[in-house]
PDB file of N, H, CA, C and O in Angstrom:
ATOM      1  N   UNK A   1     135.184 187.390 211.390  1.00  0.00           N
ATOM      2  CA  UNK A   1     134.732 187.102 212.735  1.00  0.00           C
ATOM      3  C   UNK A   1     135.044 185.646 213.109  1.00  0.00           C
ATOM      4  O   UNK A   1     135.356 185.327 214.256  1.00  0.00           O
ATOM      5  N   UNK A   2     134.945 184.781 212.097  1.00  0.00           N
ATOM      6  H   UNK A   2     134.691 185.040 211.165  1.00  0.00           H
ATOM      7  CA  UNK A   2     135.257 183.376 212.360  1.00  0.00           C
ATOM      8  C   UNK A   2     136.720 183.195 212.746  1.00  0.00           C
ATOM      9  O   UNK A   2     137.049 182.369 213.598  1.00  0.00           O
ATOM     10  N   UNK A   3     137.589 183.969 212.118  1.00  0.00           N
ATOM     11  H   UNK A   3     137.322 184.640 211.427  1.00  0.00           H
ATOM     12  CA  UNK A   3     139.025 183.850 212.395  1.00  0.00           C
ATOM     13  C   UNK A   3     139.310 184.216 213.844  1.00  0.00           C
ATOM     14  O   UNK A   3     140.068 183.526 214.526  1.00  0.00           O
ATOM     15  N   UNK A   4     138.707 185.295 214.311  1.00  0.00           N
ATOM     16  H   UNK A   4     138.092 185.855 213.757  1.00  0.00           H
ATOM     17  CA  UNK A   4     138.915 185.720 215.693  1.00  0.00           C
ATOM     18  C   UNK A   4     138.375 184.672 216.650  1.00  0.00           C
ATOM     19  O   UNK A   4     139.025 184.340 217.642  1.00  0.00           O
ATOM     20  N   UNK A   5     137.184 184.146 216.358  1.00  0.00           N
ATOM     21  H   UNK A   5     136.657 184.415 215.552  1.00  0.00           H
ATOM     22  CA  UNK A   5     136.592 183.123 217.219  1.00  0.00           C
ATOM     23  C   UNK A   5     137.433 181.866 217.292  1.00  0.00           C
ATOM     24  O   UNK A   5     137.646 181.314 218.372  1.00  0.00           O
ATOM     25  N   UNK A   6     137.908 181.416 216.154  1.00  0.00           N
ATOM     26  H   UNK A   6     137.736 181.864 215.277  1.00  0.00           H
ATOM     27  CA  UNK A   6     138.736 180.207 216.122  1.00  0.00           C
ATOM     28  C   UNK A   6     140.061 180.450 216.840  1.00  0.00           C
ATOM     29  O   UNK A   6     140.541 179.580 217.566  1.00  0.00           O
ATOM     30  N   UNK A   7     140.652 181.626 216.640  1.00  0.00           N
ATOM     31  H   UNK A   7     140.261 182.333 216.050  1.00  0.00           H
ATOM     32  CA  UNK A   7     141.913 181.943 217.307  1.00  0.00           C
ATOM     33  C   UNK A   7     141.750 181.972 218.822  1.00  0.00           C
ATOM     34  O   UNK A   7     142.584 181.434 219.549  1.00  0.00           O
ATOM     35  N   UNK A   8     140.685 182.595 219.292  1.00  0.00           N
ATOM     36  H   UNK A   8     140.007 183.032 218.701  1.00  0.00           H
ATOM     37  CA  UNK A   8     140.435 182.634 220.735  1.00  0.00           C
ATOM     38  C   UNK A   8     140.141 181.241 221.290  1.00  0.00           C
ATOM     39  O   UNK A   8     140.563 180.909 222.398  1.00  0.00           O
ATOM     40  N   UNK A   9     139.424 180.434 220.526  1.00  0.00           N
ATOM     41  H   UNK A   9     139.082 180.704 219.625  1.00  0.00           H
ATOM     42  CA  UNK A   9     139.151 179.066 220.956  1.00  0.00           C
ATOM     43  C   UNK A   9     140.438 178.252 221.053  1.00  0.00           C
ATOM     44  O   UNK A   9     140.625 177.488 221.999  1.00  0.00           O
ATOM     45  N   UNK A  10     141.315 178.416 220.080  1.00  0.00           N
ATOM     46  H   UNK A  10     141.163 179.037 219.311  1.00  0.00           H
ATOM     47  CA  UNK A  10     142.580 177.684 220.099  1.00  0.00           C
ATOM     48  C   UNK A  10     143.478 178.115 221.251  1.00  0.00           C
ATOM     49  O   UNK A  10     144.058 177.270 221.934  1.00  0.00           O
ATOM     50  N   UNK A  11     143.597 179.411 221.472  1.00  0.00           N
ATOM     51  H   UNK A  11     143.126 180.097 220.917  1.00  0.00           H
ATOM     52  CA  UNK A  11     144.465 179.862 222.564  1.00  0.00           C
ATOM     53  C   UNK A  11     143.886 179.456 223.909  1.00  0.00           C
ATOM     54  O   UNK A  11     144.633 179.120 224.828  1.00  0.00           O
ATOM     55  N   UNK A  12     142.568 179.483 224.036  1.00  0.00           N
ATOM     56  H   UNK A  12     141.962 179.755 223.289  1.00  0.00           H
ATOM     57  CA  UNK A  12     141.949 179.028 225.283  1.00  0.00           C
ATOM     58  C   UNK A  12     142.191 177.547 225.521  1.00  0.00           C
ATOM     59  O   UNK A  12     142.447 177.124 226.648  1.00  0.00           O
ATOM     60  N   UNK A  13     142.108 176.763 224.456  1.00  0.00           N
ATOM     61  H   UNK A  13     141.899 177.106 223.541  1.00  0.00           H
ATOM     62  CA  UNK A  13     142.349 175.323 224.582  1.00  0.00           C
ATOM     63  C   UNK A  13     143.796 175.027 224.960  1.00  0.00           C
ATOM     64  O   UNK A  13     144.055 174.154 225.788  1.00  0.00           O
ATOM     65  N   UNK A  14     144.726 175.742 224.366  1.00  0.00           N
ATOM     66  H   UNK A  14     144.515 176.452 223.694  1.00  0.00           H
ATOM     67  CA  UNK A  14     146.143 175.511 224.664  1.00  0.00           C
ATOM     68  C   UNK A  14     146.464 175.914 226.098  1.00  0.00           C
ATOM     69  O   UNK A  14     147.205 175.214 226.788  1.00  0.00           O
ATOM     70  N   UNK A  15     145.914 177.032 226.549  1.00  0.00           N
ATOM     71  H   UNK A  15     145.311 177.600 225.989  1.00  0.00           H
ATOM     72  CA  UNK A  15     146.147 177.456 227.931  1.00  0.00           C
ATOM     73  C   UNK A  15     145.517 176.465 228.901  1.00  0.00           C
ATOM     74  O   UNK A  15     146.119 176.130 229.921  1.00  0.00           O
ATOM     75  N   UNK A  16     144.310 175.993 228.594  1.00  0.00           N
ATOM     76  H   UNK A  16     143.821 176.265 227.765  1.00  0.00           H
ATOM     77  CA  UNK A  16     143.661 175.004 229.457  1.00  0.00           C
ATOM     78  C   UNK A  16     144.464 173.707 229.505  1.00  0.00           C
ATOM     79  O   UNK A  16     144.580 173.088 230.563  1.00  0.00           O
ATOM     80  N   UNK A  17     145.015 173.297 228.375  1.00  0.00           N
ATOM     81  H   UNK A  17     144.921 173.800 227.516  1.00  0.00           H
ATOM     82  CA  UNK A  17     145.845 172.088 228.350  1.00  0.00           C
ATOM     83  C   UNK A  17     147.100 172.281 229.196  1.00  0.00           C
ATOM     84  O   UNK A  17     147.487 171.387 229.949  1.00  0.00           O
ATOM     85  N   UNK A  18     147.726 173.432 229.073  1.00  0.00           N
ATOM     86  H   UNK A  18     147.411 174.158 228.461  1.00  0.00           H
ATOM     87  CA  UNK A  18     148.930 173.720 229.855  1.00  0.00           C
ATOM     88  C   UNK A  18     148.630 173.731 231.354  1.00  0.00           C
ATOM     89  O   UNK A  18     149.375 173.155 232.146  1.00  0.00           O
ATOM     90  N   UNK A  19     147.541 174.385 231.734  1.00  0.00           N
ATOM     91  H   UNK A  19     146.936 174.854 231.090  1.00  0.00           H
ATOM     92  CA  UNK A  19     147.157 174.423 233.145  1.00  0.00           C
ATOM     93  C   UNK A  19     146.793 173.021 233.631  1.00  0.00           C
ATOM     94  O   UNK A  19     147.155 172.644 234.746  1.00  0.00           O
ATOM     95  N   UNK A  20     146.092 172.258 232.822  1.00  0.00           N
ATOM     96  H   UNK A  20     145.798 172.564 231.917  1.00  0.00           H
ATOM     97  CA  UNK A  20     145.719 170.897 233.195  1.00  0.00           C
ATOM     98  C   UNK A  20     146.927 170.000 233.416  1.00  0.00           C
ATOM     99  O   UNK A  20     146.958 169.220 234.369  1.00  0.00           O
ATOM    100  N   UNK A  21     147.914 170.105 232.548  1.00  0.00           N
ATOM    101  H   UNK A  21     147.888 170.739 231.774  1.00  0.00           H
ATOM    102  CA  UNK A  21     149.126 169.305 232.711  1.00  0.00           C
ATOM    103  C   UNK A  21     149.855 169.693 233.995  1.00  0.00           C
ATOM    104  O   UNK A  21     150.344 168.831 234.725  1.00  0.00           O
ATOM    105  N   UNK A  22     149.925 171.005 234.264  1.00  0.00           N
ATOM    106  H   UNK A  22     149.528 171.705 233.671  1.00  0.00           H
ATOM    107  CA  UNK A  22     150.567 171.443 235.506  1.00  0.00           C
ATOM    108  C   UNK A  22     149.813 170.944 236.735  1.00  0.00           C
ATOM    109  O   UNK A  22     150.429 170.563 237.730  1.00  0.00           O
ATOM    110  N   UNK A  23     148.489 170.945 236.668  1.00  0.00           N
ATOM    111  H   UNK A  23     147.989 171.255 235.860  1.00  0.00           H
ATOM    112  CA  UNK A  23     147.703 170.455 237.807  1.00  0.00           C
ATOM    113  C   UNK A  23     147.913 168.957 238.027  1.00  0.00           C
ATOM    114  O   UNK A  23     147.972 168.501 239.169  1.00  0.00           O
ATOM    115  N   UNK A  24     148.026 168.187 236.935  1.00  0.00           N
ATOM    116  H   UNK A  24     147.978 168.557 236.007  1.00  0.00           H
ATOM    117  CA  UNK A  24     148.294 166.758 237.068  1.00  0.00           C
ATOM    118  C   UNK A  24     149.680 166.489 237.642  1.00  0.00           C
ATOM    119  O   UNK A  24     149.908 165.443 238.250  1.00  0.00           O
ATOM    120  N   UNK A  25     150.603 167.425 237.453  1.00  0.00           N
ATOM    121  H   UNK A  25     150.417 168.275 236.960  1.00  0.00           H
ATOM    122  CA  UNK A  25     151.943 167.266 238.000  1.00  0.00           C
ATOM    123  C   UNK A  25     152.018 167.653 239.469  1.00  0.00           C
ATOM    124  O   UNK A  25     153.043 167.442 240.117  1.00  0.00           O
ATOM    125  N   UNK A  26     150.947 168.214 239.992  1.00  0.00           N
ATOM    126  H   UNK A  26     150.114 168.386 239.465  1.00  0.00           H
ATOM    127  CA  UNK A  26     150.901 168.482 241.416  1.00  0.00           C
ATOM    128  C   UNK A  26     151.047 169.937 241.827  1.00  0.00           C
ATOM    129  O   UNK A  26     151.157 170.218 243.020  1.00  0.00           O
ATOM    130  N   UNK A  27     151.051 170.859 240.898  1.00  0.00           N
ATOM    131  H   UNK A  27     150.962 170.630 239.929  1.00  0.00           H
ATOM    132  CA  UNK A  27     151.141 172.263 241.283  1.00  0.00           C
ATOM    133  C   UNK A  27     149.753 172.793 241.629  1.00  0.00           C
ATOM    134  O   UNK A  27     148.741 172.209 241.241  1.00  0.00           O
ATOM    135  N   UNK A  28     149.716 173.903 242.362  1.00  0.00           N
ATOM    136  H   UNK A  28     150.538 174.378 242.676  1.00  0.00           H
ATOM    137  CA  UNK A  28     148.415 174.496 242.664  1.00  0.00           C
ATOM    138  C   UNK A  28     147.960 175.355 241.489  1.00  0.00           C
ATOM    139  O   UNK A  28     148.712 175.558 240.536  1.00  0.00           O
ATOM    140  N   UNK A  29     146.739 175.855 241.555  1.00  0.00           N
ATOM    141  H   UNK A  29     146.127 175.691 242.329  1.00  0.00           H
ATOM    142  CA  UNK A  29     146.133 176.564 240.422  1.00  0.00           C
ATOM    143  C   UNK A  29     146.885 177.863 240.121  1.00  0.00           C
ATOM    144  O   UNK A  29     147.123 178.180 238.956  1.00  0.00           O
ATOM    145  N   UNK A  30     147.258 178.611 241.151  1.00  0.00           N
ATOM    146  H   UNK A  30     147.064 178.353 242.097  1.00  0.00           H
ATOM    147  CA  UNK A  30     147.958 179.870 240.917  1.00  0.00           C
ATOM    148  C   UNK A  30     149.302 179.652 240.239  1.00  0.00           C
ATOM    149  O   UNK A  30     149.659 180.394 239.324  1.00  0.00           O
ATOM    150  N   UNK A  31     150.047 178.649 240.671  1.00  0.00           N
ATOM    151  H   UNK A  31     149.757 178.046 241.414  1.00  0.00           H
ATOM    152  CA  UNK A  31     151.336 178.361 240.043  1.00  0.00           C
ATOM    153  C   UNK A  31     151.139 177.871 238.605  1.00  0.00           C
ATOM    154  O   UNK A  31     151.937 178.197 237.726  1.00  0.00           O
ATOM    155  N   UNK A  32     150.089 177.096 238.364  1.00  0.00           N
ATOM    156  H   UNK A  32     149.440 176.831 239.078  1.00  0.00           H
ATOM    157  CA  UNK A  32     149.817 176.617 237.009  1.00  0.00           C
ATOM    158  C   UNK A  32     149.480 177.788 236.081  1.00  0.00           C
ATOM    159  O   UNK A  32     149.941 177.822 234.940  1.00  0.00           O
ATOM    160  N   UNK A  33     148.684 178.740 236.558  1.00  0.00           N
ATOM    161  H   UNK A  33     148.310 178.711 237.485  1.00  0.00           H
ATOM    162  CA  UNK A  33     148.368 179.921 235.744  1.00  0.00           C
ATOM    163  C   UNK A  33     149.613 180.779 235.527  1.00  0.00           C
ATOM    164  O   UNK A  33     149.813 181.322 234.440  1.00  0.00           O
ATOM    165  N   UNK A  34     150.446 180.903 236.553  1.00  0.00           N
ATOM    166  H   UNK A  34     150.284 180.462 237.436  1.00  0.00           H
ATOM    167  CA  UNK A  34     151.691 181.656 236.406  1.00  0.00           C
ATOM    168  C   UNK A  34     152.578 181.005 235.347  1.00  0.00           C
ATOM    169  O   UNK A  34     153.177 181.700 234.526  1.00  0.00           O
ATOM    170  N   UNK A  35     152.664 179.684 235.363  1.00  0.00           N
ATOM    171  H   UNK A  35     152.177 179.119 236.030  1.00  0.00           H
ATOM    172  CA  UNK A  35     153.475 178.976 234.366  1.00  0.00           C
ATOM    173  C   UNK A  35     152.913 179.153 232.962  1.00  0.00           C
ATOM    174  O   UNK A  35     153.675 179.211 231.998  1.00  0.00           O
ATOM    175  N   UNK A  36     151.596 179.239 232.833  1.00  0.00           N
ATOM    176  H   UNK A  36     150.977 179.192 233.616  1.00  0.00           H
ATOM    177  CA  UNK A  36     150.985 179.386 231.517  1.00  0.00           C
ATOM    178  C   UNK A  36     151.270 180.760 230.918  1.00  0.00           C
ATOM    179  O   UNK A  36     151.428 180.886 229.704  1.00  0.00           O
ATOM    180  N   UNK A  37     151.336 181.788 231.760  1.00  0.00           N
ATOM    181  H   UNK A  37     151.208 181.686 232.746  1.00  0.00           H
ATOM    182  CA  UNK A  37     151.542 183.140 231.257  1.00  0.00           C
ATOM    183  C   UNK A  37     152.951 183.672 231.487  1.00  0.00           C
ATOM    184  O   UNK A  37     153.228 184.822 231.146  1.00  0.00           O
ATOM    185  N   UNK A  38     153.845 182.872 232.052  1.00  0.00           N
ATOM    186  H   UNK A  38     153.620 181.938 232.328  1.00  0.00           H
ATOM    187  CA  UNK A  38     155.200 183.346 232.339  1.00  0.00           C
ATOM    188  C   UNK A  38     156.045 183.644 231.107  1.00  0.00           C
ATOM    189  O   UNK A  38     156.936 184.487 231.210  1.00  0.00           O
ATOM    190  N   UNK A  39     155.837 183.020 229.947  1.00  0.00           N
ATOM    191  H   UNK A  39     155.113 182.335 229.863  1.00  0.00           H
ATOM    192  CA  UNK A  39     156.678 183.411 228.797  1.00  0.00           C
ATOM    193  C   UNK A  39     156.548 184.883 228.445  1.00  0.00           C
ATOM    194  O   UNK A  39     157.485 185.475 227.908  1.00  0.00           O
ATOM    195  N   UNK A  40     155.401 185.483 228.739  1.00  0.00           N
ATOM    196  H   UNK A  40     154.640 185.002 229.175  1.00  0.00           H
ATOM    197  CA  UNK A  40     155.223 186.895 228.425  1.00  0.00           C
ATOM    198  C   UNK A  40     155.930 187.795 229.433  1.00  0.00           C
ATOM    199  O   UNK A  40     156.151 188.973 229.151  1.00  0.00           O
ATOM    200  N   UNK A  41     156.289 187.266 230.599  1.00  0.00           N
ATOM    201  H   UNK A  41     156.110 186.309 230.828  1.00  0.00           H
ATOM    202  CA  UNK A  41     156.944 188.073 231.625  1.00  0.00           C
ATOM    203  C   UNK A  41     158.442 188.232 231.377  1.00  0.00           C
ATOM    204  O   UNK A  41     159.045 189.179 231.882  1.00  0.00           O
ATOM    205  N   UNK A  42     159.047 187.343 230.627  1.00  0.00           N
ATOM    206  H   UNK A  42     158.557 186.573 230.217  1.00  0.00           H
ATOM    207  CA  UNK A  42     160.489 187.400 230.410  1.00  0.00           C
ATOM    208  C   UNK A  42     160.852 187.929 229.026  1.00  0.00           C
ATOM    209  O   UNK A  42     162.018 187.878 228.632  1.00  0.00           O
ATOM    210  N   UNK A  43     159.879 188.431 228.291  1.00  0.00           N
ATOM    211  H   UNK A  43     158.932 188.472 228.611  1.00  0.00           H
ATOM    212  CA  UNK A  43     160.149 188.949 226.957  1.00  0.00           C
ATOM    213  C   UNK A  43     160.849 190.302 227.044  1.00  0.00           C
ATOM    214  O   UNK A  43     160.567 191.104 227.934  1.00  0.00           O
ATOM    215  N   UNK A  44     161.759 190.542 226.116  1.00  0.00           N
ATOM    216  H   UNK A  44     161.988 189.891 225.392  1.00  0.00           H
ATOM    217  CA  UNK A  44     162.434 191.825 226.053  1.00  0.00           C
ATOM    218  C   UNK A  44     161.574 192.822 225.282  1.00  0.00           C
ATOM    219  O   UNK A  44     160.533 192.466 224.730  1.00  0.00           O
ATOM    220  N   UNK A  45     162.016 194.045 225.253  1.00  0.00           N
ATOM    221  H   UNK A  45     162.862 194.334 225.700  1.00  0.00           H
ATOM    222  CA  UNK A  45     161.227 195.116 224.638  1.00  0.00           C
ATOM    223  C   UNK A  45     160.998 194.845 223.148  1.00  0.00           C
ATOM    224  O   UNK A  45     159.891 195.042 222.648  1.00  0.00           O
ATOM    225  N   UNK A  46     162.015 194.404 222.453  1.00  0.00           N
ATOM    226  H   UNK A  46     162.915 194.244 222.859  1.00  0.00           H
ATOM    227  CA  UNK A  46     161.865 194.136 221.015  1.00  0.00           C
ATOM    228  C   UNK A  46     160.866 193.004 220.771  1.00  0.00           C
ATOM    229  O   UNK A  46     160.056 193.080 219.847  1.00  0.00           O
ATOM    230  N   UNK A  47     160.921 191.966 221.589  1.00  0.00           N
ATOM    231  H   UNK A  47     161.579 191.905 222.340  1.00  0.00           H
ATOM    232  CA  UNK A  47     159.987 190.847 221.443  1.00  0.00           C
ATOM    233  C   UNK A  47     158.558 191.288 221.745  1.00  0.00           C
ATOM    234  O   UNK A  47     157.621 190.875 221.061  1.00  0.00           O
ATOM    235  N   UNK A  48     158.391 192.120 222.758  1.00  0.00           N
ATOM    236  H   UNK A  48     159.152 192.455 223.313  1.00  0.00           H
ATOM    237  CA  UNK A  48     157.061 192.639 223.074  1.00  0.00           C
ATOM    238  C   UNK A  48     156.538 193.519 221.942  1.00  0.00           C
ATOM    239  O   UNK A  48     155.350 193.472 221.622  1.00  0.00           O
ATOM    240  N   UNK A  49     157.411 194.320 221.336  1.00  0.00           N
ATOM    241  H   UNK A  49     158.375 194.359 221.596  1.00  0.00           H
ATOM    242  CA  UNK A  49     157.008 195.158 220.216  1.00  0.00           C
ATOM    243  C   UNK A  49     156.517 194.308 219.055  1.00  0.00           C
ATOM    244  O   UNK A  49     155.481 194.605 218.460  1.00  0.00           O
ATOM    245  N   UNK A  50     157.252 193.256 218.729  1.00  0.00           N
ATOM    246  H   UNK A  50     158.094 193.015 219.212  1.00  0.00           H
ATOM    247  CA  UNK A  50     156.848 192.364 217.636  1.00  0.00           C
ATOM    248  C   UNK A  50     155.525 191.682 217.966  1.00  0.00           C
ATOM    249  O   UNK A  50     154.647 191.594 217.108  1.00  0.00           O
ATOM    250  N   UNK A  51     155.370 191.198 219.195  1.00  0.00           N
ATOM    251  H   UNK A  51     156.084 191.270 219.892  1.00  0.00           H
ATOM    252  CA  UNK A  51     154.137 190.533 219.604  1.00  0.00           C
ATOM    253  C   UNK A  51     152.941 191.458 219.465  1.00  0.00           C
ATOM    254  O   UNK A  51     151.931 191.085 218.869  1.00  0.00           O
ATOM    255  N   UNK A  52     153.051 192.667 220.015  1.00  0.00           N
ATOM    256  H   UNK A  52     153.872 192.969 220.500  1.00  0.00           H
ATOM    257  CA  UNK A  52     151.923 193.589 219.970  1.00  0.00           C
ATOM    258  C   UNK A  52     151.653 194.105 218.566  1.00  0.00           C
ATOM    259  O   UNK A  52     150.500 194.354 218.214  1.00  0.00           O
ATOM    260  N   UNK A  53     152.694 194.270 217.760  1.00  0.00           N
ATOM    261  H   UNK A  53     153.630 194.068 218.046  1.00  0.00           H
ATOM    262  CA  UNK A  53     152.451 194.706 216.386  1.00  0.00           C
ATOM    263  C   UNK A  53     151.757 193.619 215.577  1.00  0.00           C
ATOM    264  O   UNK A  53     150.876 193.919 214.771  1.00  0.00           O
ATOM    265  N   UNK A  54     152.140 192.367 215.778  1.00  0.00           N
ATOM    266  H   UNK A  54     152.856 192.124 216.433  1.00  0.00           H
ATOM    267  CA  UNK A  54     151.452 191.276 215.083  1.00  0.00           C
ATOM    268  C   UNK A  54     149.991 191.167 215.523  1.00  0.00           C
ATOM    269  O   UNK A  54     149.099 190.961 214.699  1.00  0.00           O
ATOM    270  N   UNK A  55     149.756 191.308 216.826  1.00  0.00           N
ATOM    271  H   UNK A  55     150.480 191.475 217.495  1.00  0.00           H
ATOM    272  CA  UNK A  55     148.373 191.297 217.305  1.00  0.00           C
ATOM    273  C   UNK A  55     147.591 192.468 216.743  1.00  0.00           C
ATOM    274  O   UNK A  55     146.432 192.304 216.363  1.00  0.00           O
ATOM    275  N   UNK A  56     148.198 193.650 216.681  1.00  0.00           N
ATOM    276  H   UNK A  56     149.139 193.784 216.990  1.00  0.00           H
ATOM    277  CA  UNK A  56     147.523 194.816 216.115  1.00  0.00           C
ATOM    278  C   UNK A  56     147.167 194.586 214.657  1.00  0.00           C
ATOM    279  O   UNK A  56     146.039 194.857 214.246  1.00  0.00           O
ATOM    280  N   UNK A  57     148.122 194.086 213.862  1.00  0.00           N
ATOM    281  H   UNK A  57     149.039 193.866 214.196  1.00  0.00           H
ATOM    282  CA  UNK A  57     147.841 193.839 212.450  1.00  0.00           C
ATOM    283  C   UNK A  57     146.760 192.789 212.261  1.00  0.00           C
ATOM    284  O   UNK A  57     145.943 192.898 211.347  1.00  0.00           O
ATOM    285  N   UNK A  58     146.746 191.775 213.114  1.00  0.00           N
ATOM    286  H   UNK A  58     147.410 191.687 213.857  1.00  0.00           H
ATOM    287  CA  UNK A  58     145.721 190.742 213.026  1.00  0.00           C
ATOM    288  C   UNK A  58     144.332 191.325 213.259  1.00  0.00           C
ATOM    289  O   UNK A  58     143.411 191.073 212.481  1.00  0.00           O
ATOM    290  N   UNK A  59     144.180 192.103 214.327  1.00  0.00           N
ATOM    291  H   UNK A  59     144.928 192.308 214.959  1.00  0.00           H
ATOM    292  CA  UNK A  59     142.871 192.677 214.631  1.00  0.00           C
ATOM    293  C   UNK A  59     142.503 193.794 213.660  1.00  0.00           C
ATOM    294  O   UNK A  59     141.323 193.966 213.351  1.00  0.00           O
ATOM    295  N   UNK A  60     143.476 194.557 213.171  1.00  0.00           N
ATOM    296  H   UNK A  60     144.434 194.417 213.422  1.00  0.00           H
ATOM    297  CA  UNK A  60     143.193 195.612 212.206  1.00  0.00           C
ATOM    298  C   UNK A  60     142.702 195.021 210.892  1.00  0.00           C
ATOM    299  O   UNK A  60     141.774 195.552 210.282  1.00  0.00           O
ATOM    300  N   UNK A  61     143.315 193.930 210.451  1.00  0.00           N
ATOM    301  H   UNK A  61     144.070 193.499 210.947  1.00  0.00           H
ATOM    302  CA  UNK A  61     142.872 193.292 209.218  1.00  0.00           C
ATOM    303  C   UNK A  61     141.473 192.713 209.372  1.00  0.00           C
ATOM    304  O   UNK A  61     140.648 192.822 208.465  1.00  0.00           O
ATOM    305  N   UNK A  62     141.206 192.103 210.512  1.00  0.00           N
ATOM    306  H   UNK A  62     141.876 192.014 211.249  1.00  0.00           H
ATOM    307  CA  UNK A  62     139.880 191.552 210.758  1.00  0.00           C
ATOM    308  C   UNK A  62     138.826 192.654 210.766  1.00  0.00           C
ATOM    309  O   UNK A  62     137.752 192.490 210.187  1.00  0.00           O
ATOM    310  N   UNK A  63     139.122 193.766 211.413  1.00  0.00           N
ATOM    311  H   UNK A  63     139.995 193.900 211.883  1.00  0.00           H
ATOM    312  CA  UNK A  63     138.207 194.895 211.445  1.00  0.00           C
ATOM    313  C   UNK A  63     138.004 195.470 210.048  1.00  0.00           C
ATOM    314  O   UNK A  63     136.883 195.828 209.685  1.00  0.00           O
ATOM    315  N   UNK A  64     139.061 195.561 209.271  1.00  0.00           N
ATOM    316  H   UNK A  64     139.971 195.270 209.566  1.00  0.00           H
ATOM    317  CA  UNK A  64     138.960 196.052 207.903  1.00  0.00           C
ATOM    318  C   UNK A  64     138.054 195.159 207.061  1.00  0.00           C
ATOM    319  O   UNK A  64     137.225 195.658 206.300  1.00  0.00           O
ATOM    320  N   UNK A  65     138.208 193.846 207.191  1.00  0.00           N
ATOM    321  H   UNK A  65     138.882 193.441 207.809  1.00  0.00           H
ATOM    322  CA  UNK A  65     137.377 192.929 206.413  1.00  0.00           C
ATOM    323  C   UNK A  65     135.906 193.018 206.825  1.00  0.00           C
ATOM    324  O   UNK A  65     135.018 192.936 205.977  1.00  0.00           O
ATOM    325  N   UNK A  66     135.652 193.182 208.109  1.00  0.00           N
ATOM    326  H   UNK A  66     136.374 193.249 208.798  1.00  0.00           H
ATOM    327  CA  UNK A  66     134.276 193.324 208.584  1.00  0.00           C
ATOM    328  C   UNK A  66     133.653 194.594 208.021  1.00  0.00           C
ATOM    329  O   UNK A  66     132.520 194.575 207.539  1.00  0.00           O
ATOM    330  N   UNK A  67     134.397 195.700 208.081  1.00  0.00           N
ATOM    331  H   UNK A  67     135.318 195.716 208.473  1.00  0.00           H
ATOM    332  CA  UNK A  67     133.873 196.960 207.559  1.00  0.00           C
ATOM    333  C   UNK A  67     133.684 196.904 206.047  1.00  0.00           C
ATOM    334  O   UNK A  67     132.731 197.482 205.524  1.00  0.00           O
ATOM    335  N   UNK A  68     134.555 196.233 205.356  1.00  0.00           N
ATOM    336  H   UNK A  68     135.329 195.763 205.780  1.00  0.00           H
ATOM    337  CA  UNK A  68     134.445 196.095 203.904  1.00  0.00           C
ATOM    338  C   UNK A  68     133.200 195.297 203.526  1.00  0.00           C
ATOM    339  O   UNK A  68     132.517 195.643 202.562  1.00  0.00           O
ATOM    340  N   UNK A  69     132.900 194.245 204.265  1.00  0.00           N
ATOM    341  H   UNK A  69     133.455 193.964 205.047  1.00  0.00           H
ATOM    342  CA  UNK A  69     131.701 193.445 203.998  1.00  0.00           C
ATOM    343  C   UNK A  69     130.431 194.246 204.262  1.00  0.00           C
ATOM    344  O   UNK A  69     129.451 194.124 203.529  1.00  0.00           O
ATOM    345  N   UNK A  70     130.451 195.069 205.316  1.00  0.00           N
ATOM    346  H   UNK A  70     131.248 195.168 205.912  1.00  0.00           H
ATOM    347  CA  UNK A  70     129.282 195.910 205.613  1.00  0.00           C
ATOM    348  C   UNK A  70     129.029 196.912 204.505  1.00  0.00           C
ATOM    349  O   UNK A  70     127.879 197.157 204.140  1.00  0.00           O
ATOM    350  N   UNK A  71     130.095 197.496 203.963  1.00  0.00           N
ATOM    351  H   UNK A  71     131.029 197.297 204.260  1.00  0.00           H
ATOM    352  CA  UNK A  71     129.929 198.482 202.901  1.00  0.00           C
ATOM    353  C   UNK A  71     129.434 197.832 201.617  1.00  0.00           C
ATOM    354  O   UNK A  71     128.700 198.462 200.857  1.00  0.00           O
ATOM    355  N   UNK A  72     129.816 196.596 201.361  1.00  0.00           N
ATOM    356  H   UNK A  72     130.413 196.084 201.979  1.00  0.00           H
ATOM    357  CA  UNK A  72     129.346 195.903 200.165  1.00  0.00           C
ATOM    358  C   UNK A  72     127.870 195.568 200.255  1.00  0.00           C
ATOM    359  O   UNK A  72     127.182 195.523 199.235  1.00  0.00           O
ATOM    360  N   UNK A  73     127.372 195.331 201.469  1.00  0.00           N
ATOM    361  H   UNK A  73     127.931 195.367 202.297  1.00  0.00           H
ATOM    362  CA  UNK A  73     125.956 195.011 201.651  1.00  0.00           C
ATOM    363  C   UNK A  73     125.078 196.233 201.413  1.00  0.00           C
ATOM    364  O   UNK A  73     123.922 196.103 201.013  1.00  0.00           O
ATOM    365  N   UNK A  74     125.629 197.427 201.660  1.00  0.00           N
ATOM    366  H   UNK A  74     126.569 197.534 201.985  1.00  0.00           H
ATOM    367  CA  UNK A  74     124.842 198.652 201.478  1.00  0.00           C
ATOM    368  C   UNK A  74     124.880 199.016 200.054  1.00  0.00           C
ATOM    369  O   UNK A  74     124.286 200.018 199.657  1.00  0.00           O
TER     370      UNK A  74
END
C-alpha cells in the first residue's frame, strides 16, 4: 500500500511541477494541463500496450502482496 501511495504522490508532484512551470511561462490552465498529459496522446499502439501492461503488473503485484499479508494474519 505504501508503494502505491508513494507512486501516486510522486506522479502528482511531477504533474503539478509541470503545470506550474507552464503557468509561469504564461499559458492558461487548460493548455498547461494539455501539455502535461499530451505525451499519452501521441503514443502508438505498441507503446500504449507496454504502458498498460506495466501498470497492470504493478497493481497486480501490489494486490497480490496485500492478499498474501492478509492470509498470513489469519
